[in-house]
MDTraj code that builds the backbone (N, CA, C; nanometers):
import mdtraj as md
import numpy as np

residues = "UNK UNK UNK UNK UNK UNK UNK UNK UNK UNK UNK UNK UNK UNK UNK UNK UNK UNK UNK UNK UNK UNK UNK UNK UNK UNK UNK UNK UNK UNK UNK UNK UNK UNK UNK UNK UNK UNK UNK UNK UNK UNK UNK UNK UNK UNK UNK UNK UNK UNK UNK UNK UNK UNK UNK UNK UNK UNK UNK UNK UNK UNK UNK UNK UNK UNK UNK UNK UNK UNK UNK UNK UNK UNK UNK UNK UNK UNK UNK UNK UNK UNK UNK UNK UNK UNK UNK UNK UNK UNK UNK UNK UNK UNK UNK UNK UNK UNK UNK UNK UNK UNK UNK UNK UNK UNK UNK UNK UNK UNK UNK UNK UNK UNK UNK".split()
xyz = np.array([
    [1.7377, -0.7168, -0.8455],
    [1.6573, -0.7107, -0.7451],
    [1.5102, -0.7021, -0.7820],
    [1.4278, -0.7889, -0.7071],
    [1.2957, -0.7742, -0.7297],
    [1.2216, -0.6715, -0.6398],
    [1.1071, -0.6198, -0.7042],
    [1.0268, -0.5311, -0.6421],
    [0.8843, -0.5405, -0.6815],
    [0.7925, -0.5407, -0.5897],
    [0.6445, -0.5380, -0.5949],
    [0.5841, -0.4302, -0.5622],
    [0.5133, -0.3597, -0.6395],
    [0.4202, -0.2434, -0.6187],
    [0.2703, -0.2764, -0.6186],
    [0.2083, -0.2446, -0.5124],
    [0.0671, -0.2493, -0.5152],
    [0.0049, -0.1254, -0.5704],
    [-0.0356, -0.1220, -0.6816],
    [-0.0363, -0.0032, -0.7631],
    [-0.1938, 0.0330, -0.7934],
    [-0.2195, 0.1690, -0.8000],
    [-0.3653, 0.2215, -0.8398],
    [-0.3131, 0.3190, -0.9464],
    [-0.3398, 0.2860, -1.0703],
    [-0.3059, 0.3634, -1.1988],
    [-0.3714, 0.4902, -1.1895],
    [-0.4814, 0.5161, -1.1029],
    [-0.5408, 0.6462, -1.1011],
    [-0.4757, 0.7514, -0.9850],
    [-0.3892, 0.6982, -0.9231],
    [-0.3238, 0.7630, -0.8043],
    [-0.1910, 0.8199, -0.8597],
    [-0.1568, 0.9712, -0.8534],
    [-0.0430, 1.0300, -0.9046],
    [0.0855, 0.9664, -0.8295],
    [0.0715, 0.9586, -0.7004],
    [0.1880, 0.9171, -0.6229],
    [0.2262, 0.7716, -0.6601],
    [0.1265, 0.6898, -0.6808],
    [0.1619, 0.5532, -0.7318],
    [0.2170, 0.5469, -0.8679],
    [0.1621, 0.6496, -0.9568],
    [0.2329, 0.6501, -1.0956],
    [0.3735, 0.6827, -1.0762],
    [0.3866, 0.7914, -0.9993],
    [0.5446, 0.8400, -0.9769],
    [0.6255, 0.7280, -0.9179],
    [0.5919, 0.6514, -0.8198],
    [0.6648, 0.5460, -0.7652],
    [0.6838, 0.4293, -0.8718],
    [0.5892, 0.4097, -0.9478],
    [0.6050, 0.3093, -1.0539],
    [0.7091, 0.3577, -1.1513],
    [0.7113, 0.4807, -1.1878],
    [0.8078, 0.5387, -1.2792],
    [0.9516, 0.5097, -1.2219],
    [0.9558, 0.5467, -1.1065],
    [1.0872, 0.5256, -1.0365],
    [1.1643, 0.3862, -1.0541],
    [1.0715, 0.2985, -1.0052],
    [1.0876, 0.1521, -1.0154],
    [1.1261, 0.1168, -1.1535],
    [1.0420, 0.1574, -1.2472],
    [1.0638, 0.1243, -1.4022],
    [1.1884, 0.1725, -1.4467],
    [1.2404, 0.2790, -1.4000],
    [1.3722, 0.3660, -1.4490],
    [1.4891, 0.3258, -1.3475],
    [1.4877, 0.2314, -1.2694],
    [1.5862, 0.2004, -1.1911],
    [1.6387, 0.0575, -1.2543],
    [1.7772, 0.0745, -1.2854],
    [1.8447, -0.0268, -1.3360],
    [1.8473, -0.1505, -1.2414],
    [1.8308, -0.2785, -1.3051],
    [1.8419, -0.4075, -1.2185],
    [1.7124, -0.4381, -1.1496],
    [1.6052, -0.3677, -1.1636],
    [1.4730, -0.3901, -1.1013],
    [1.3980, -0.4979, -1.1831],
    [1.3600, -0.6254, -1.1310],
    [1.2591, -0.7051, -1.1881],
    [1.1231, -0.6656, -1.1166],
    [1.0321, -0.6099, -1.1869],
    [0.9045, -0.5564, -1.1302],
    [0.7869, -0.6390, -1.1399],
    [0.7167, -0.6438, -1.0392],
    [0.5990, -0.7037, -1.0465],
    [0.4737, -0.5875, -1.0036],
    [0.3908, -0.5712, -1.0797],
    [0.2922, -0.4703, -1.0641],
    [0.1491, -0.5441, -1.0383],
    [0.1002, -0.5113, -0.9072],
    [-0.0376, -0.5801, -0.8715],
    [-0.1244, -0.4455, -0.8601],
    [-0.2165, -0.4521, -0.9334],
    [-0.3241, -0.3413, -0.9390],
    [-0.4304, -0.4165, -0.8522],
    [-0.4112, -0.3512, -0.7237],
    [-0.4942, -0.4044, -0.6223],
    [-0.6470, -0.3979, -0.6182],
    [-0.6863, -0.2952, -0.6935],
    [-0.8210, -0.2833, -0.7221],
    [-0.9037, -0.3786, -0.8042],
    [-0.8068, -0.4558, -0.8826],
    [-0.8497, -0.5621, -0.9756],
    [-0.8192, -0.6884, -0.8977],
    [-0.7029, -0.6982, -0.8167],
    [-0.6848, -0.8222, -0.7489],
    [-0.6565, -0.7703, -0.5981],
    [-0.7833, -0.7781, -0.5247],
    [-0.7623, -0.7239, -0.3898],
    [-0.6769, -0.8095, -0.3002],
    [-0.6467, -0.7247, -0.1849],
    [-0.5528, -0.7759, -0.0948],
    [-0.6303, -0.8820, -0.0067],
    [-0.5514, -0.9768, 0.0278],
    [-0.5796, -1.0781, 0.1281],
    [-0.5477, -1.0349, 0.2562],
    [-0.6073, -1.0635, 0.3744],
    [-0.5758, -1.0057, 0.5069],
    [-0.4381, -1.0364, 0.5433],
    [-0.3995, -1.1576, 0.5235],
    [-0.2459, -1.2089, 0.5556],
    [-0.1617, -1.1150, 0.4982],
    [-0.1740, -1.0737, 0.3700],
    [-0.0732, -0.9912, 0.3095],
    [-0.0780, -0.8624, 0.3481],
    [-0.1929, -0.7926, 0.3838],
    [-0.1974, -0.6761, 0.4497],
    [-0.1271, -0.6727, 0.5776],
    [-0.1481, -0.7702, 0.6645],
    [-0.0807, -0.7876, 0.7972],
    [0.0666, -0.7754, 0.7599],
    [0.1257, -0.8563, 0.6682],
    [0.2647, -0.8720, 0.6442],
    [0.3123, -0.7398, 0.5874],
    [0.2479, -0.6688, 0.4994],
    [0.2980, -0.5449, 0.4482],
    [0.3110, -0.4382, 0.5548],
    [0.1946, -0.4266, 0.6296],
    [0.1866, -0.3305, 0.7467],
    [0.3163, -0.3543, 0.8399],
    [0.3330, -0.4891, 0.8834],
    [0.4405, -0.5180, 0.9799],
    [0.5857, -0.4815, 0.9185],
    [0.5802, -0.5100, 0.7898],
    [0.7081, -0.4762, 0.7208],
    [0.7446, -0.3325, 0.7066],
    [0.6422, -0.2575, 0.6934],
    [0.6671, -0.1184, 0.6938],
    [0.6547, -0.0434, 0.8204],
    [0.6342, -0.1288, 0.9389],
    [0.6293, -0.0687, 1.0654],
    [0.5016, 0.0237, 1.0895],
    [0.3864, -0.0107, 1.0227],
    [0.2653, 0.0547, 1.0470],
    [0.1573, -0.0404, 1.1013],
    [0.0688, 0.0409, 1.1673],
    [-0.0610, -0.0264, 1.2189],
    [-0.1488, -0.0123, 1.1028],
    [-0.2637, -0.0866, 1.1048],
    [-0.3755, -0.0874, 1.0060],
    [-0.4366, 0.0542, 1.0051],
    [-0.4420, 0.1203, 1.1227],
    [-0.5071, 0.2554, 1.1295],
    [-0.4057, 0.3530, 1.0553],
    [-0.2820, 0.3235, 1.0663],
    [-0.1783, 0.4230, 0.9979],
    [-0.1753, 0.4144, 0.8500],
    [-0.2180, 0.2924, 0.8124],
    [-0.2253, 0.2663, 0.6578],
    [-0.3604, 0.2686, 0.6035],
    [-0.4456, 0.3391, 0.6822],
    [-0.5897, 0.3609, 0.6448],
    [-0.5860, 0.4806, 0.5706],
    [-0.6542, 0.4709, 0.4328],
    [-0.6716, 0.5950, 0.3589],
    [-0.7889, 0.6601, 0.3949],
    [-0.7845, 0.7814, 0.4489],
    [-0.8923, 0.8509, 0.4830],
    [-0.9447, 0.9616, 0.3785],
    [-0.8708, 0.9871, 0.3020],
    [-0.8986, 1.0881, 0.2063],
    [-0.9520, 1.0276, 0.0612],
    [-1.0733, 1.0534, 0.0323],
    [-1.1119, 0.9846, -0.0889],
    [-1.1726, 0.8405, -0.0617],
    [-1.2054, 0.8056, 0.0451],
    [-1.2556, 0.6624, 0.0885],
    [-1.3669, 0.6896, 0.1734],
    [-1.4203, 0.5734, 0.2014],
    [-1.5476, 0.5634, 0.2893],
    [-1.5028, 0.5368, 0.4297],
    [-1.3810, 0.5728, 0.4764],
    [-1.3422, 0.5445, 0.6106],
    [-1.4226, 0.6007, 0.7160],
    [-1.4550, 0.7277, 0.6923],
    [-1.5130, 0.8126, 0.8015],
    [-1.6755, 0.7510, 0.7969],
    [-1.7354, 0.7338, 0.6808],
    [-1.8748, 0.6762, 0.6988],
    [-1.8640, 0.5503, 0.7504],
    [-1.7681, 0.4651, 0.7432],
    [-1.7697, 0.3339, 0.7943],
    [-1.7384, 0.3243, 0.9461],
    [-1.6942, 0.4502, 0.9900],
    [-1.6688, 0.4629, 1.1231],
    [-1.5326, 0.4049, 1.1754],
    [-1.4431, 0.4232, 1.0744],
    [-1.3145, 0.3470, 1.0918],
    [-1.2007, 0.4628, 1.1439],
    [-1.2399, 0.5947, 1.1325],
    [-1.1422, 0.6807, 1.1637],
    [-1.1131, 0.7146, 1.3226],
    [-1.2266, 0.6854, 1.3935],
    [-1.2113, 0.6731, 1.5595],
    [-1.2949, 0.5656, 1.6016],
    [-1.1951, 0.4872, 1.6949],
    [-1.2612, 0.3891, 1.7763],
    [-1.2614, 0.2543, 1.7121],
    [-1.2390, 0.2315, 1.5885],
    [-1.2274, 0.0951, 1.5219],
    [-1.1042, 0.0390, 1.5628],
    [-1.1151, -0.0958, 1.5937],
    [-0.9993, -0.1931, 1.6215],
    [-0.9242, -0.1859, 1.4877],
    [-0.7913, -0.2402, 1.5090],
    [-0.7173, -0.2771, 1.3816],
    [-0.7786, -0.3941, 1.3068],
    [-0.8426, -0.4831, 1.3747],
    [-0.8942, -0.5848, 1.3142],
    [-1.0222, -0.5567, 1.2337],
    [-1.0813, -0.4463, 1.2793],
    [-1.2057, -0.4006, 1.2021],
    [-1.1810, -0.3232, 1.0776],
    [-1.0530, -0.2491, 1.0947],
    [-0.9935, -0.1829, 0.9760],
    [-0.9506, -0.2827, 0.8730],
    [-0.8807, -0.3795, 0.9206],
    [-0.8322, -0.4707, 0.8322],
    [-0.9447, -0.5521, 0.7510],
    [-1.0431, -0.5866, 0.8187],
    [-1.1604, -0.6510, 0.7658],
    [-1.2313, -0.5619, 0.6442],
    [-1.2317, -0.4232, 0.6890],
    [-1.2958, -0.3299, 0.5819],
    [-1.2100, -0.2987, 0.4716],
    [-1.0565, -0.3168, 0.4912],
    [-0.9690, -0.2806, 0.3889],
    [-0.9757, -0.4074, 0.2932],
    [-0.9914, -0.5476, 0.3445],
    [-1.0097, -0.6410, 0.2542],
    [-1.1518, -0.6222, 0.1772],
    [-1.2439, -0.5848, 0.2455],
    [-1.3740, -0.5779, 0.1649],
    [-1.3647, -0.4591, 0.0546],
    [-1.2804, -0.3624, 0.0906],
    [-1.2762, -0.2365, 0.0051],
    [-1.1353, -0.1845, 0.0020],
    [-1.0618, -0.2358, -0.0983],
    [-0.9281, -0.2119, -0.1062],
    [-0.8833, -0.0654, -0.1144],
    [-0.9835, 0.0286, -0.1577],
    [-0.9597, 0.1738, -0.1621],
    [-0.9385, 0.2326, -0.0341],
    [-0.9569, 0.1552, 0.0836],
    [-0.9378, 0.1931, 0.2224],
    [-0.7812, 0.1919, 0.2543],
    [-0.7172, 0.1181, 0.1703],
    [-0.5577, 0.1049, 0.1920],
    [-0.4817, 0.2294, 0.1252],
    [-0.4050, 0.2847, 0.2172],
    [-0.3211, 0.3887, 0.1438],
    [-0.2252, 0.3400, 0.0447],
    [-0.1730, 0.4049, -0.0541],
    [-0.0985, 0.3743, -0.1556],
    [0.0159, 0.4585, -0.1913],
    [0.1065, 0.4023, -0.2449],
    [0.1332, 0.2655, -0.3095],
    [0.2451, 0.1997, -0.1927],
    [0.2220, 0.0817, -0.1611],
    [0.3153, -0.0013, -0.0911],
    [0.4026, -0.0672, -0.1907],
    [0.5302, -0.0649, -0.1690],
    [0.6312, -0.1480, -0.2480],
    [0.7103, -0.2424, -0.1559],
    [0.7375, -0.3520, -0.1977],
    [0.8214, -0.4524, -0.1317],
    [0.9388, -0.4987, -0.2106],
    [1.0595, -0.5001, -0.1358],
    [1.1733, -0.5617, -0.1960],
    [1.2457, -0.6604, -0.0893],
    [1.3557, -0.7369, -0.1260],
    [1.4265, -0.8007, -0.0292],
    [1.4848, -0.7188, 0.0874],
    [1.4791, -0.5791, 0.0655],
    [1.5388, -0.4803, 0.1702],
    [1.4193, -0.4428, 0.2675],
    [1.3024, -0.4642, 0.2324],
    [1.1841, -0.4321, 0.3115],
    [1.0568, -0.3722, 0.2461],
    [0.9636, -0.3212, 0.3175],
    [0.8438, -0.2687, 0.2653],
    [0.8261, -0.1249, 0.3090],
    [0.7767, -0.0486, 0.2155],
    [0.7408, 0.1043, 0.2342],
    [0.6192, 0.1390, 0.1916],
    [0.5555, 0.2212, 0.2528],
    [0.4333, 0.3034, 0.2078],
    [0.5076, 0.4089, 0.1452],
    [0.5044, 0.4386, 0.0183],
    [0.5732, 0.5216, -0.0663],
    [0.4976, 0.6571, -0.0923],
    [0.4800, 0.7203, 0.0382],
    [0.4116, 0.8511, 0.0350],
    [0.5259, 0.9464, 0.1315],
    [0.5963, 1.0174, 0.0613],
    [0.6179, 1.0539, -0.0864],
    [0.6882, 0.9487, -0.1678],
    [0.6724, 0.9453, -0.2840],
    [0.7174, 0.8393, -0.3730],
    [0.8760, 0.8299, -0.3573],
    [0.9474, 0.9198, -0.3146],
    [1.1077, 0.9156, -0.2860],
    [1.1333, 0.8099, -0.1679],
    [1.0360, 0.7721, -0.0818],
    [1.0530, 0.6798, 0.0079],
    [1.0975, 0.5313, -0.0539],
    [1.0581, 0.5054, -0.1600],
    [1.0913, 0.3741, -0.2388],
    [1.2472, 0.3842, -0.2331],
    [1.3132, 0.4724, -0.2475],
    [1.4796, 0.4716, -0.2522],
    [1.5289, 0.3935, -0.1229],
    [1.4536, 0.4065, -0.0178],
    [1.5125, 0.3278, 0.1117],
    [1.5146, 0.1908, 0.0970],
    [1.4505, 0.1344, -0.0062],
    [1.4484, -0.0209, -0.0182],
    [1.5012, -0.0657, -0.1435],
    [1.5628, 0.0345, -0.2032],
    [1.6222, -0.0124, -0.3408],
    [1.7672, -0.0342, -0.3236],
])
top = md.Topology()
chain = top.add_chain()
for i, resn in enumerate(residues, 1):
    res = top.add_residue(resn, chain, resSeq=i)
    for name in ("N", "CA", "C"):
        top.add_atom(name, md.element.get_by_symbol(name[0]), res)
traj = md.Trajectory(xyz[None], top)
């Protein structure tokens, strides 16, 4: 099975999720450090739809500029998506995609739902 993780090495939950993927037998893993290789809008839309989330639900509010940018209340999903593309720190993490689906792996154990 192939799995892709959108990873931030500075995030403990992302590191723990990556460790689960690395130690799961039969996983062919792709790691995308999204701060180095930012998201495209189309990919965010696909990930959020696959995970059953809106852009607002996938917005990282802690440790980001979300409030400063006026994204917490009243911003449209399109405005949030545009901000996420411009600043990938605004995307909650980590997202993992396999052929069984997409999950925002918070907590990291959620990854088991798609393995």
